[in-house]
C-alpha positions as CSV (number, residue, x, y, z in Angstrom):
1,M,-38.1,6.2,-8.7
2,D,-37.1,4.8,-5.5
3,Y,-35.3,1.7,-6.8
4,V,-33.1,4.4,-8.7
5,S,-32.2,6.1,-5.4
6,A,-31.5,2.8,-3.8
7,L,-29.3,1.4,-6.5
8,V,-27.1,4.5,-7.2
9,P,-24.8,4.2,-4.0
10,P,-23.7,0.8,-4.5
11,V,-23.3,1.3,-8.1
12,V,-21.1,4.4,-7.4
13,M,-19.1,2.6,-4.7
14,A,-18.5,-0.4,-7.2
15,V,-17.2,2.0,-10.0
16,F,-14.8,3.7,-7.4
17,F,-13.6,0.3,-6.1
18,I,-13.0,-1.0,-9.3
19,G,-11.1,2.1,-10.4
20,L,-8.9,1.7,-7.1
21,V,-8.1,-1.8,-8.0
22,V,-7.3,-0.9,-11.5
23,T,-5.0,1.7,-10.4
24,I,-3.2,-0.5,-7.9
25,V,-2.7,-3.1,-10.4
26,K,-1.2,-0.6,-12.9
27,S,1.2,1.0,-10.5
28,Q,3.0,-2.4,-9.6
29,G,6.1,-2.9,-11.3
30,G,7.1,-0.5,-14.0
31,P,10.2,1.8,-13.7
32,N,9.5,2.4,-10.1
33,K,9.5,-1.0,-8.9
34,A,13.5,-1.2,-8.4
35,K,13.5,2.2,-6.5
36,E,10.5,0.9,-4.2
37,D,12.2,-2.3,-3.5
38,A,15.3,-0.7,-2.7
39,A,13.6,1.5,-0.3
40,V,11.9,-1.4,1.4
41,D,15.1,-3.3,1.7
42,A,16.9,-0.5,3.3
43,A,14.2,0.0,5.9
44,L,14.2,-3.7,6.7
45,S,18.1,-3.8,7.1
46,R,17.8,-0.7,9.3
47,A,15.2,-2.4,11.4
48,D,17.3,-5.6,11.7
49,A,20.5,-3.7,12.5
50,A,18.6,-1.9,15.4
51,Q,17.1,-5.1,16.7
52,Q,20.2,-6.9,16.9
53,S,22.4,-4.1,18.2
54,P,23.2,-4.7,22.0
55,R,21.5,-2.4,24.5
56,T,24.1,-0.8,26.9
57,E,22.0,2.1,27.9
58,G,21.4,2.3,31.7
59,A,23.5,-0.9,32.5
């Protein structure tokens, strides 16, 4: 019975990992893809604008 207790943790972790990968793959695309892409594009444009703006504080 020692072999059963030695095999259970890796098998359980493998099942959860496979479930995680399947969930991630299924959540890619679909109806929320455009909304997620728009949110990322907005965040990137804000970061670019903040980086390119001249710093005049303390001058």
